[in-house]
LUMDOLO-361239 format. One record per residue: residue in three letters; y negated, z negated, x negated of N, C-alpha, C in turn. Coordinates in steps of 0.2 Angstrom, whole numbers, padded with zeros to 4 digits. Example, Ala and Ser with C-alpha at 12.3 -4.5 7.8 and 13.67 -1.06 7.14 Angstrom:
2
<Ala,<0028,-0039,-0066>,<0022,-0039,-0062>,<0016,-0039,-0066>>
<Ser,<0011,-0035,-0064>,<0005,-0036,-0068>,<0000,-0039,-0064>>
//
This chain:
87
<Met,<-0117,0109,-0354>,<-0114,0104,-0359>,<-0117,0097,-0359>>
<Ile,<-0113,0093,-0359>,<-0116,0086,-0360>,<-0118,0083,-0366>>
<Asp,<-0125,0081,-0366>,<-0129,0079,-0373>,<-0127,0072,-0373>>
<Val,<-0122,0071,-0378>,<-0119,0064,-0381>,<-0126,0060,-0383>>
<Glu,<-0131,0063,-0387>,<-0136,0059,-0390>,<-0141,0056,-0385>>
<Lys,<-0142,0061,-0379>,<-0145,0058,-0374>,<-0142,0052,-0370>>
<Leu,<-0136,0052,-0369>,<-0132,0046,-0366>,<-0132,0041,-0370>>
<Lys,<-0132,0042,-0376>,<-0131,0036,-0382>,<-0139,0033,-0381>>
<Lys,<-0144,0037,-0381>,<-0151,0034,-0381>,<-0151,0030,-0373>>
<Tyr,<-0149,0033,-0369>,<-0150,0030,-0362>,<-0147,0023,-0362>>
<Ala,<-0140,0023,-0365>,<-0138,0016,-0365>,<-0140,0012,-0370>>
<Asn,<-0143,0014,-0376>,<-0147,0010,-0380>,<-0154,0007,-0376>>
<Asp,<-0157,0011,-0373>,<-0163,0009,-0370>,<-0161,0004,-0364>>
<Ser,<-0156,0005,-0360>,<-0154,0001,-0355>,<-0152,-0007,-0358>>
<Met,<-0148,-0007,-0365>,<-0147,-0013,-0367>,<-0153,-0017,-0370>>
<Asn,<-0158,-0013,-0373>,<-0164,-0016,-0375>,<-0168,-0019,-0369>>
<Met,<-0167,-0015,-0364>,<-0171,-0019,-0357>,<-0168,-0025,-0355>>
<Ala,<-0161,-0025,-0356>,<-0157,-0031,-0353>,<-0159,-0037,-0359>>
<Leu,<-0159,-0035,-0364>,<-0161,-0040,-0369>,<-0168,-0043,-0369>>
<Ala,<-0173,-0039,-0367>,<-0179,-0041,-0366>,<-0180,-0046,-0359>>
<Gln,<-0176,-0046,-0355>,<-0175,-0051,-0349>,<-0174,-0058,-0352>>
<Ile,<-0171,-0059,-0358>,<-0169,-0066,-0360>,<-0175,-0071,-0361>>
<Asp,<-0180,-0067,-0364>,<-0185,-0071,-0367>,<-0192,-0071,-0361>>
<Arg,<-0191,-0067,-0356>,<-0196,-0067,-0351>,<-0198,-0073,-0348>>
<Thr,<-0204,-0074,-0345>,<-0206,-0081,-0342>,<-0206,-0081,-0335>>
<Ile,<-0204,-0075,-0332>,<-0203,-0075,-0325>,<-0197,-0079,-0322>>
<Gly,<-0196,-0080,-0316>,<-0192,-0084,-0313>,<-0184,-0082,-0314>>
<Pro,<-0179,-0086,-0315>,<-0173,-0085,-0317>,<-0169,-0080,-0313>>
<Glu,<-0171,-0079,-0306>,<-0168,-0075,-0301>,<-0170,-0067,-0303>>
<Thr,<-0176,-0066,-0305>,<-0179,-0061,-0307>,<-0175,-0058,-0314>>
<Arg,<-0175,-0063,-0318>,<-0171,-0061,-0325>,<-0164,-0059,-0324>>
<Ile,<-0160,-0063,-0319>,<-0154,-0062,-0320>,<-0152,-0055,-0316>>
<Leu,<-0157,-0053,-0311>,<-0156,-0046,-0308>,<-0157,-0042,-0312>>
<Asn,<-0163,-0042,-0316>,<-0165,-0037,-0320>,<-0159,-0036,-0327>>
<Ala,<-0158,-0041,-0328>,<-0152,-0040,-0334>,<-0146,-0039,-0332>>
<Ser,<-0143,-0040,-0326>,<-0137,-0038,-0324>,<-0138,-0030,-0322>>
<Tyr,<-0143,-0029,-0320>,<-0143,-0021,-0318>,<-0144,-0017,-0325>>
<Met,<-0147,-0019,-0330>,<-0148,-0015,-0336>,<-0141,-0016,-0339>>
<Leu,<-0137,-0021,-0339>,<-0131,-0021,-0342>,<-0126,-0017,-0339>>
<Gly,<-0127,-0016,-0331>,<-0122,-0012,-0328>,<-0124,-0004,-0330>>
<Lys,<-0130,-0003,-0331>,<-0132,0004,-0333>,<-0128,0006,-0339>>
<Phe,<-0129,0001,-0345>,<-0126,0001,-0351>,<-0118,0002,-0350>>
<Ala,<-0116,-0002,-0346>,<-0108,-0001,-0345>,<-0107,0005,-0343>>
<Ala,<-0110,0008,-0338>,<-0108,0014,-0335>,<-0109,0020,-0339>>
<Val,<-0114,0021,-0344>,<-0114,0026,-0349>,<-0109,0025,-0354>>
<Glu,<-0108,0019,-0356>,<-0102,0017,-0361>,<-0096,0020,-0358>>
<Asp,<-0093,0019,-0353>,<-0088,0021,-0349>,<-0087,0028,-0349>>
<Ala,<-0093,0032,-0347>,<-0093,0039,-0348>,<-0093,0041,-0355>>
<Leu,<-0095,0039,-0360>,<-0094,0041,-0366>,<-0087,0040,-0368>>
<Met,<-0084,0035,-0366>,<-0076,0034,-0368>,<-0073,0040,-0365>>
<Lys,<-0074,0042,-0360>,<-0070,0048,-0357>,<-0072,0055,-0360>>
<Ile,<-0077,0056,-0363>,<-0080,0062,-0366>,<-0081,0063,-0373>>
<Asp,<-0082,0057,-0377>,<-0082,0057,-0384>,<-0080,0050,-0387>>
<Gln,<-0074,0049,-0388>,<-0071,0043,-0390>,<-0076,0041,-0397>>
<Asp,<-0077,0045,-0402>,<-0081,0043,-0408>,<-0088,0040,-0405>>
<Ala,<-0091,0043,-0402>,<-0098,0041,-0399>,<-0097,0034,-0396>>
<Phe,<-0092,0034,-0392>,<-0090,0027,-0388>,<-0090,0022,-0393>>
<Thr,<-0086,0023,-0398>,<-0084,0018,-0403>,<-0090,0016,-0406>>
<Glu,<-0094,0020,-0409>,<-0100,0019,-0412>,<-0105,0014,-0408>>
<Leu,<-0106,0017,-0402>,<-0111,0013,-0397>,<-0108,0006,-0396>>
<His,<-0101,0006,-0394>,<-0098,-0001,-0393>,<-0099,-0006,-0399>>
<Asp,<-0097,-0003,-0406>,<-0097,-0007,-0411>,<-0104,-0010,-0412>>
<Asn,<-0109,-0005,-0412>,<-0116,-0006,-0413>,<-0119,-0012,-0409>>
<Arg,<-0117,-0012,-0403>,<-0120,-0016,-0397>,<-0116,-0022,-0395>>
<Arg,<-0111,-0023,-0399>,<-0106,-0028,-0396>,<-0109,-0035,-0396>>
<Ala,<-0114,-0037,-0401>,<-0117,-0043,-0402>,<-0122,-0044,-0397>>
<Asp,<-0126,-0037,-0395>,<-0131,-0038,-0389>,<-0128,-0039,-0382>>
<Trp,<-0122,-0036,-0382>,<-0118,-0037,-0375>,<-0116,-0044,-0374>>
<Glu,<-0113,-0048,-0381>,<-0112,-0055,-0381>,<-0118,-0059,-0378>>
<Arg,<-0124,-0057,-0382>,<-0130,-0061,-0381>,<-0133,-0061,-0373>>
<Val,<-0132,-0055,-0370>,<-0135,-0054,-0363>,<-0130,-0058,-0359>>
<Ser,<-0123,-0057,-0360>,<-0118,-0060,-0356>,<-0119,-0068,-0356>>
<Thr,<-0120,-0071,-0363>,<-0120,-0078,-0363>,<-0127,-0080,-0359>>
<Phe,<-0132,-0076,-0360>,<-0138,-0078,-0355>,<-0136,-0078,-0347>>
<Leu,<-0133,-0072,-0345>,<-0131,-0073,-0338>,<-0126,-0078,-0336>>
<Glu,<-0123,-0080,-0341>,<-0117,-0086,-0339>,<-0122,-0092,-0339>>
<Ser,<-0128,-0094,-0343>,<-0131,-0099,-0343>,<-0136,-0100,-0338>>
<Ile,<-0138,-0094,-0335>,<-0142,-0094,-0328>,<-0138,-0097,-0323>>
<Tyr,<-0131,-0093,-0322>,<-0126,-0096,-0317>,<-0125,-0102,-0317>>
<Lys,<-0124,-0106,-0323>,<-0122,-0113,-0324>,<-0128,-0117,-0321>>
<Ile,<-0134,-0115,-0323>,<-0141,-0119,-0321>,<-0140,-0120,-0314>>
<Gly,<-0140,-0113,-0310>,<-0140,-0112,-0303>,<-0134,-0117,-0300>>
<Lys,<-0128,-0117,-0303>,<-0122,-0120,-0299>,<-0124,-0128,-0300>>
<Asn,<-0126,-0129,-0306>,<-0126,-0137,-0307>,<-0134,-0139,-0303>>
<Gly,<-0138,-0136,-0303>,<-0144,-0137,-0299>,<-0143,-0138,-0291>>
<Gly,<-0137,-0134,-0289>,<-0137,-0135,-0282>,<-0132,-0141,-0281>>
<Glu,<-0129,-0144,-0285>,<-0124,-0149,-0283>,<-0127,-0155,-0281>>
//
């Protein structure tokens, strides 16, 4: 049987690691790779939860929506810096 609580913990840990990349002092390339990877892990677990437990998915999605937006905004800002810097 699938342990929904373990999946939720894994997703939350992944999001926390993605958030941690925002304030790190290492180079932007490393930060964007790490944040993208962790956000992808979160999304994969969220997708699995959607298929096996709609209530758990809804709870996770609603609780982490602001964090998703924060990491997405960070990733977009890094891409904009890279694009503008290369012109």
